[in-house]
C-alpha positions, 0 to 999 in steps of 0.5 A: 501500500502507498505510503506518503511523506505527505502522509506520515506527517499529517498522521505525525501531525494529527498525533502530536508527534515531531519527526525528524528529518531522518525518520520520517522515511523508516515511518513511511515503510513501517506504516506501508506494511502495516496497512499491507497487512491490513489491507490482506486480512479482506482476503481470508473467507470469513463469510461462515464464522459467526462474530463475537460478541464476548470472549471465548465463552469461558467464565473469568478469573476471579480472587477471593475477595479477602479483607489484606492490610491497607495504608495508613492515611499518613502512608498514602499521602507521604509523597502527596506534593499537595495536601489539605486536612488529610487530603490530596489536594489538586487543582481546580478542574471547573 
């Protein structure tokens, strides 16, 4: 699949990546290989395959819910850059 230099630069811009000049060509080649592989998946005969709505029908592994020792409030706040009256202090968002 053809991937141009402009395609690479556009994707880099959208992903907020800054690529050096020597990184553009290897990235173009890698993108072309990925898209070629993805296009090859279209050739698989999947007409008779039923869609899966979940995993393989096996239950998820579970662990026992056993109480255990946890951090004290002082231990949890020990490395907090800013704390206020026993809580983590964070900047206001709204």
